[in-house]
C-alpha positions in Angstrom: -22.3 -6.3 18.4 -22.4 -10.1 19.0 -24.8 -12.1 16.8 -26.3 -15.2 18.3 -26.0 -18.4 16.3 -28.2 -21.4 17.2 -26.6 -24.8 16.4 -28.3 -28.2 17.0 -26.0 -30.9 18.4 -26.7 -34.6 19.2 -25.5 -35.8 22.7 -23.7 -39.1 22.0 -24.4 -42.4 23.9 -21.5 -41.6 26.2 -23.1 -38.3 27.2 -20.7 -36.2 25.2 -21.1 -33.3 22.8 -18.7 -31.9 20.3 -18.2 -28.1 20.1 -16.0 -28.3 17.1 -12.3 -28.5 16.3 -11.8 -24.8 17.0 -12.4 -25.5 20.7 -10.1 -28.6 20.9 -8.0 -28.5 24.0 -9.7 -25.4 25.4 -11.1 -25.1 28.9 -14.8 -24.2 29.2 -17.1 -23.3 32.0 -20.5 -24.8 31.9 -23.3 -23.0 33.8 -26.4 -25.2 34.2 -28.3 -23.2 36.7 -31.6 -24.0 34.9 -32.5 -27.6 34.1 -32.1 -28.3 30.4 -30.2 -24.9 29.8 -26.4 -24.8 29.5 -24.3 -21.7 29.0 -20.8 -22.6 27.9 -18.0 -20.1 28.0 -14.4 -20.5 27.1 -12.1 -19.9 30.0 -8.4 -19.8 31.0 -7.2 -21.3 34.2 -4.4 -20.0 36.6 -2.3 -22.7 38.3 -2.5 -22.5 42.1 1.2 -21.8 42.4 0.7 -18.6 40.2 -2.6 -17.4 41.8 -0.8 -15.1 44.2 0.4 -13.0 41.2 -3.2 -12.0 40.5 -3.7 -10.4 43.9 -3.6 -6.6 43.7 -0.9 -6.2 46.4 1.4 -8.8 44.9 0.8 -7.4 41.4 1.7 -3.9 42.6 4.9 -5.1 44.3 5.9 -7.1 41.2 5.3 -4.1 38.9 7.4 -1.8 41.2 10.2 -4.4 41.1 10.0 -4.6 37.3 10.1 -0.8 37.0 13.2 -0.7 39.3 15.1 -3.1 37.1 15.2 -0.4 34.5 16.7 2.2 36.8 20.5 2.7 37.2 21.9 1.3 40.4 22.5 3.6 43.3 25.8 3.5 45.2 25.3 2.2 48.7 27.1 3.5 51.8 28.2 0.1 53.3 29.6 1.6 56.4 26.2 3.3 57.2 24.4 0.1 56.5 26.7 -1.9 58.8 26.1 0.6 61.6 22.3 0.5 61.0 22.4 -3.3 61.2 24.4 -3.2 64.4 27.6 -4.5 63.0 31.1 -4.0 64.5 
């Protein structure tokens, strides 16, 4: 069970407030849907170039590929493949 802890902080002249050294360098989300009320939550961000990995279809394909890496290789019939591809 989470216990709530009320802490009073002073907003500095530059409009900043310190959350404490334990949050230094962390990303936070600030919800201010009600004037004078802020809900601050720690968050982690995903770079745009890695966002595709968090889509269910891409994640499933990656998971299948990683599982296949642990399987022994299967011998290929190169003649049949060449015929299938329309080779000479």
